[in-house]
C-alpha positions in Angstrom: 127.9 5.7 188.3 127.5 9.2 188.1 128.6 11.3 191.1 125.3 12.5 191.9 124.0 9.0 192.6 127.1 8.1 194.7 126.0 7.9 198.5 129.4 9.2 199.8 128.9 12.3 197.4 125.4 12.9 198.7 126.6 12.8 202.2 129.4 15.4 201.5 126.8 17.5 199.7 124.4 17.2 202.6 127.0 18.2 205.1 128.4 21.1 203.1 125.1 22.6 202.1 124.6 24.8 205.1 128.2 26.3 204.7 127.8 26.8 201.1 124.4 28.6 201.7 126.0 31.2 204.3 129.0 31.7 201.9 126.7 32.5 199.1 124.9 35.1 201.1 128.0 36.8 202.3 129.9 36.8 199.1 129.5 39.3 196.3 127.6 38.1 193.3 130.9 38.5 191.4 131.9 35.1 192.6 129.9 32.4 190.4 128.1 29.5 191.9 130.6 26.9 190.7 133.2 28.7 192.9 131.2 28.7 196.1 132.5 25.3 197.5 136.1 26.5 197.1 135.3 29.8 198.9 133.5 27.7 201.6 136.5 25.4 202.1 138.9 28.3 202.6 136.2 30.1 204.8 136.4 26.9 207.1 140.0 26.7 206.9 140.2 30.2 208.2 137.9 29.6 211.0 139.9 26.6 211.9 143.1 28.5 211.9 141.8 31.2 214.1 140.4 28.6 216.7 143.7 26.9 216.8 145.6 30.2 217.2 143.1 31.0 219.9 143.8 27.8 221.8 147.4 28.2 221.5 147.2 31.6 222.9 145.0 30.7 225.8 147.2 27.6 226.7 150.3 29.8 226.7 149.1 33.0 228.3 146.1 32.4 230.3 146.9 31.0 233.8 145.0 27.9 235.0 142.8 28.4 238.0 144.0 26.7 241.0 147.5 26.3 239.8 
């Protein structure tokens, strides 16, 4: 079975397509289309790491209301 006919592959491609489109727009044309999914992965990883760091900061340094 070819991967483009695989339903799981189609699901992942559908879920990743909006991120890939945004990354294609914000990256320079120097990055070839074959590398856009890798850049998208690292872009999402960076967002996740920043969100985790933000949660850690707020849990540690921002006081809870009513405490």
